[in-house]
N, C-alpha and C positions, 0 to 999 in steps of 0.2 A: 504494500500500500504506500509506503514511504517513497517508493521510486516511481509512483504513478501507474502501477499495474492494478488498476481498480477492479477489473473483472476477475482477475486471478485472485485478488484478495477476497472478493465476494464469494467465489467458489470455495476458497480455503475456509472461510468462516462457516459456510454451509456444511462442509465436511466435518468440522469440529462439532457443530451443533447436532449433527446426526448421531454422534457418539456421546456427547455430553450436553443434553438438551437444556440444562440450567446453568450453563457456563456464563456467569455474569460478564466476564472479561470479553467474551465473544460479542455479546449484545453491545457492550461499550465500544468495542472495535467497529462493529457495524454502524453504530451511531456516528462515530468519527468519519467513517467512509461516506455515510450519507450526507454529513455536513459538508465535507470537502467536495462532493459531487453535486451539491445543490438540491438534495432530496430532503427538504425540511420536515415533512410529515413523517417519513420513515425514520429520520434522525430522532425525532421526539418519541416515537413509538419504541425504538430500540433503546434509547437512553432511559426511558421510563422503566422498561423491563430490567435493564442493568441495575438501576437504583432499587427497584423492588427486590431483586435478588441479593444485592449488596449495597446498603445505604451509603457506604463510603464512596461509592462512585459519584454521588452527588457532590461531595467535596472536591473530588478529583476534576470533575467537569467544570467546576467554577474557575479553575486556574488553567485549564487545558486550552492552549492557543489554537488547536485544531477545530475548535467550535466557533472560531471567529465569525464564520458566515451566519451563525445563529444568534449573535448577541442582540440584534435589533428585534428579534421575534419575541413578543410578550409571552407566548406560550413557553418558550425556553426559559425565560426569567422565572415564570411561575413554577416550572419544574425544579429549577435549581434553588429557589428561595421561597418554598411554600409557607414559611413562617411570616412573610411580609404580606400584610393585607392589601 
């Protein structure tokens, strides 16, 4: 994914999920990939699942520059900062 091989990364994530369906790190990685490729709804869905499986992913996502494409989306802010009304 870091080298721009997005489709290969997507396939790799799918292979891992077939073996470990609740791998939070895979959902987090897919959310990053979705962010980088401009798929905002899929990003939110995958990030929400990653956070559900491991709440520490919320803290990681707050400082992860790979989510730069999502910072202006209010749904992203609500997902990362649910405690703010």
